[in-house]
matplotlib code that plots the C-alpha trace (Angstrom):
import matplotlib.pyplot as plt

x = [217.2, 217.0, 214.7, 212.6, 212.0, 210.0, 209.6, 213.0, 211.5, 212.7, 212.3, 212.7, 216.1, 217.8, 216.1, 217.3, 220.7, 220.9, 219.7, 222.2, 225.2, 224.4, 224.8, 221.2, 220.9, 218.3, 216.5, 214.9, 212.6, 211.4, 209.0, 211.8, 214.7, 217.4, 216.4, 217.9, 221.1, 222.7, 221.2, 223.0, 226.4, 225.6, 225.4, 221.7, 220.2, 217.9, 214.7, 213.2, 209.9, 207.7, 207.0, 210.7, 210.7, 208.0, 209.4, 212.8, 212.0, 209.5, 209.6, 208.9, 208.9, 207.0, 207.7, 205.0, 203.0, 199.5, 197.0, 196.9, 200.6, 200.5, 197.7, 199.3, 202.7, 200.8, 198.8, 195.7, 192.5, 193.9, 195.1, 198.4, 197.9, 197.7, 201.0, 202.7, 201.7, 201.0, 203.5, 205.5, 205.4, 204.5, 205.6, 203.8, 206.1, 204.1, 201.1, 197.7, 194.4, 193.9, 190.8, 192.9, 195.3, 193.0, 191.6, 194.8, 195.7, 192.4, 193.2, 196.9, 195.8, 192.9, 195.5, 198.1, 200.3, 201.4, 201.1, 202.7, 202.4, 205.6, 205.1, 208.0, 208.3, 210.8, 212.0, 214.5, 217.5, 216.7, 216.1, 219.7, 221.1, 218.9, 217.4, 213.7, 211.1, 209.0, 205.4, 204.9, 201.2, 200.2, 200.2, 202.8, 204.8, 205.0, 205.7, 208.8, 209.9, 210.1, 211.6, 215.3, 215.3, 214.3, 217.1, 219.6, 216.9, 215.2, 217.1, 213.7, 210.8, 207.6, 204.9, 201.6, 199.0, 196.8, 196.5, 195.7, 197.1, 200.4, 198.8, 196.9, 199.8, 201.4, 198.6, 198.6, 202.7, 202.3, 199.4, 201.7, 204.6, 202.4, 201.1, 204.3, 206.5, 203.2, 203.6, 207.1, 206.8, 203.9, 206.9, 209.4, 207.1, 206.1, 209.5, 210.8, 208.1, 208.9, 212.5, 214.0, 217.5, 216.7, 219.8, 219.1, 215.5, 216.9, 219.8, 217.1, 214.6, 217.5, 218.6, 215.1, 213.1, 210.9, 214.0, 213.9, 215.5, 212.6, 212.6, 216.4, 216.4, 213.2, 214.1, 217.1, 215.4, 213.0, 215.9, 217.8, 214.8, 215.9, 212.9, 215.0, 212.6, 212.7, 209.0, 206.9, 204.1, 202.0, 202.9, 202.2, 198.8, 198.1, 198.7, 197.0, 193.9, 194.0, 194.3, 191.4, 189.2, 190.3, 189.3, 186.0, 185.2, 186.1, 183.9, 187.4, 187.7, 190.9, 191.0, 194.3, 194.7, 192.1, 193.9, 197.3, 195.3, 194.0, 197.8, 199.3, 196.8, 197.5, 201.1, 200.4, 198.2, 201.1, 203.2, 205.2, 204.3, 207.5, 209.2, 209.6, 207.0, 208.3, 207.5, 204.0, 205.5, 205.0, 201.1, 201.4, 203.3, 200.8, 197.9, 200.1, 200.3, 196.6, 195.4, 193.8]
y = [25.1, 25.1, 27.8, 27.4, 29.7, 29.0, 31.6, 32.6, 35.4, 38.9, 39.9, 36.4, 35.3, 38.2, 38.1, 34.3, 35.0, 37.4, 35.0, 32.6, 34.9, 35.8, 32.2, 30.8, 27.1, 27.3, 25.2, 26.6, 25.8, 27.5, 26.2, 27.1, 24.9, 27.3, 30.1, 28.0, 27.5, 30.8, 29.7, 26.5, 28.3, 30.6, 27.3, 27.0, 23.4, 23.1, 21.0, 18.8, 19.7, 22.0, 18.8, 18.2, 21.8, 20.9, 18.1, 19.3, 22.8, 24.4, 27.8, 28.4, 32.0, 32.4, 34.9, 33.9, 35.6, 35.3, 33.3, 30.3, 29.9, 29.8, 27.4, 25.0, 25.3, 24.6, 21.7, 23.9, 21.8, 18.8, 16.0, 17.1, 20.8, 19.9, 17.8, 20.7, 23.7, 22.0, 22.7, 25.1, 28.9, 29.9, 33.6, 35.1, 37.8, 38.0, 40.6, 39.1, 40.6, 41.0, 38.9, 35.9, 36.3, 36.4, 33.2, 31.5, 32.5, 30.7, 27.4, 27.4, 27.6, 25.4, 23.1, 23.4, 25.9, 29.9, 32.3, 35.7, 38.4, 40.2, 41.9, 44.1, 47.6, 47.9, 46.7, 44.5, 46.9, 47.3, 43.6, 42.9, 45.6, 44.0, 47.4, 46.1, 46.9, 44.2, 45.2, 42.0, 41.1, 38.1, 36.7, 38.3, 35.1, 34.3, 37.3, 37.8, 34.6, 35.5, 39.0, 38.1, 35.8, 38.9, 40.9, 39.7, 40.9, 43.9, 47.1, 47.6, 45.5, 47.1, 45.2, 46.3, 44.4, 41.3, 39.9, 41.3, 44.9, 43.9, 43.6, 46.9, 48.6, 47.4, 48.4, 52.0, 52.4, 50.9, 53.6, 56.3, 54.4, 54.3, 57.7, 58.9, 57.3, 57.9, 61.6, 61.3, 59.8, 62.6, 65.1, 63.6, 63.7, 67.0, 68.0, 66.2, 67.3, 70.8, 70.3, 70.5, 69.5, 66.0, 65.6, 69.2, 68.2, 64.9, 67.3, 69.6, 67.1, 65.0, 68.5, 69.4, 68.9, 66.1, 64.0, 60.8, 57.3, 56.1, 59.3, 59.4, 55.7, 56.0, 59.3, 58.1, 55.0, 57.7, 60.1, 57.0, 55.1, 51.9, 49.8, 46.9, 45.9, 46.0, 46.2, 45.0, 46.7, 43.2, 43.1, 46.6, 46.5, 43.3, 45.1, 48.2, 46.1, 44.5, 48.3, 49.3, 46.2, 46.8, 50.8, 49.7, 47.6, 50.2, 52.9, 54.9, 57.6, 56.2, 58.7, 58.7, 55.4, 54.8, 57.1, 55.0, 51.8, 53.0, 53.9, 50.8, 48.8, 51.0, 50.3, 46.4, 46.6, 48.3, 45.2, 46.4, 43.9, 42.7, 46.3, 48.1, 50.4, 53.4, 52.3, 53.8, 56.9, 54.9, 54.9, 58.9, 59.2, 57.0, 59.4, 62.4, 61.0, 60.2, 63.7, 62.1]
z = [124.7, 121.2, 119.7, 116.5, 113.8, 110.8, 107.7, 106.1, 103.9, 103.3, 106.8, 108.5, 106.9, 108.6, 111.7, 112.1, 111.3, 113.8, 116.5, 114.9, 114.6, 118.4, 119.6, 120.0, 119.2, 116.6, 114.5, 111.3, 108.2, 105.2, 102.5, 99.9, 101.0, 99.5, 101.7, 105.0, 103.5, 105.0, 108.4, 108.1, 107.1, 110.3, 112.2, 112.9, 112.2, 109.0, 109.9, 107.1, 108.0, 110.7, 112.6, 113.3, 115.2, 117.3, 118.2, 119.4, 120.7, 123.2, 121.9, 117.9, 116.3, 113.5, 110.6, 108.3, 105.3, 106.5, 108.6, 105.9, 106.0, 110.0, 110.0, 107.8, 109.7, 113.0, 111.5, 113.1, 112.4, 112.8, 115.4, 115.1, 116.4, 120.0, 119.6, 117.8, 120.2, 123.7, 126.0, 123.7, 123.4, 120.1, 119.0, 115.9, 114.6, 111.5, 110.5, 110.5, 111.6, 115.3, 115.2, 113.8, 116.4, 119.0, 118.0, 117.5, 121.1, 122.3, 120.4, 121.5, 125.0, 124.9, 123.5, 126.4, 125.1, 125.4, 123.0, 122.3, 119.8, 119.0, 115.3, 114.4, 113.1, 110.5, 107.1, 105.6, 106.4, 110.1, 110.0, 109.0, 111.4, 114.3, 114.9, 114.6, 117.3, 118.9, 120.2, 122.6, 123.8, 125.8, 129.5, 131.5, 132.1, 128.6, 127.0, 129.5, 128.7, 125.1, 125.2, 126.1, 123.0, 120.7, 121.9, 118.6, 116.6, 118.2, 119.5, 121.6, 123.0, 124.1, 126.0, 125.1, 127.1, 126.1, 122.7, 120.3, 121.5, 119.7, 116.3, 116.8, 117.6, 114.6, 112.4, 113.8, 113.4, 109.7, 109.1, 110.0, 107.8, 104.7, 104.6, 105.3, 102.5, 100.1, 100.8, 100.3, 97.1, 96.0, 97.0, 95.0, 92.0, 92.3, 92.6, 89.6, 87.3, 88.3, 87.2, 90.5, 91.4, 93.0, 95.0, 96.4, 97.3, 99.2, 101.0, 101.8, 103.4, 104.9, 106.6, 107.8, 110.8, 108.5, 108.1, 110.0, 109.5, 107.1, 104.9, 104.6, 103.3, 101.0, 99.6, 98.3, 96.6, 95.1, 93.8, 92.3, 91.1, 93.0, 93.7, 95.4, 97.9, 101.6, 101.8, 98.9, 97.3, 97.7, 101.4, 102.2, 100.1, 102.3, 105.6, 104.4, 103.9, 107.4, 108.9, 106.7, 107.9, 111.7, 111.0, 109.8, 112.6, 115.3, 113.0, 112.7, 110.0, 107.9, 104.6, 104.2, 104.6, 101.9, 99.2, 99.8, 99.2, 95.6, 95.1, 96.2, 94.3, 91.2, 91.4, 92.0, 88.5, 86.6, 87.6, 90.8, 93.4, 94.3, 94.2, 97.3, 98.5, 97.1, 93.7, 94.5, 92.6, 89.6, 90.4, 90.8, 87.6, 85.8, 87.0, 85.8, 82.5, 81.9, 83.4, 86.5]

ax = plt.figure().add_subplot(projection="3d")
ax.plot(x, y, z, "-o")
ax.set_aspect("equal")
plt.show()
């Protein structure tokens, strides 16, 4: 059975490559056509437009940047929507608001299709290694039909319940990620401004009980001033906003998240939107220089 994959960005391209290399009969499409060429080289078929994917497949994985991009690809709100999603399983692997996902599920089911949330935890490096964690939500039969397809991309798949439990779980995990990386950046900034040996600082953090896969990757980037993107400031700021909105709707206090949002916004304003999230250290440096 051919599987469709739409969205070959920072995360989507390595995810799709892992599927193709595992022997999945894959048909892909991306708005920027050049991103499809590594998939073609790996044996995937490259579609000329999204409609071709819906005509040739019954399961379509979406790794798109936002709700507008998803709606455009599905032709939601047009007569083509029912033809695109009817008798298909649509798998939403990106990050949008839970409310959007709830509404999308209703529309797809009303059109005769099935819907699965499958947002992933991890950035570019885990995506390349096939070490993502997928958080699945939806009707049991649809979830179980999709779960084996994700194995080449995800070393674990967790079933979280009905939609939008997968996205809510993703937002909770990302809250932890954002506050952790921001705290690590602040610690690195503190150590650097006190003249400490930064390689020793890194070694001590890596050797201690606070070490984790994410801290080892991100502390190296901080010490080396390597802001090559794994998860961009722009993307992190967008997800931060989604978490904040979900927190407000539920009346949940999120003071650490709110501080992160301010710092990521300042980093964006400094011109680092396409840098890795560790570039948040530059907002801290700017505050130090200004005496704030």
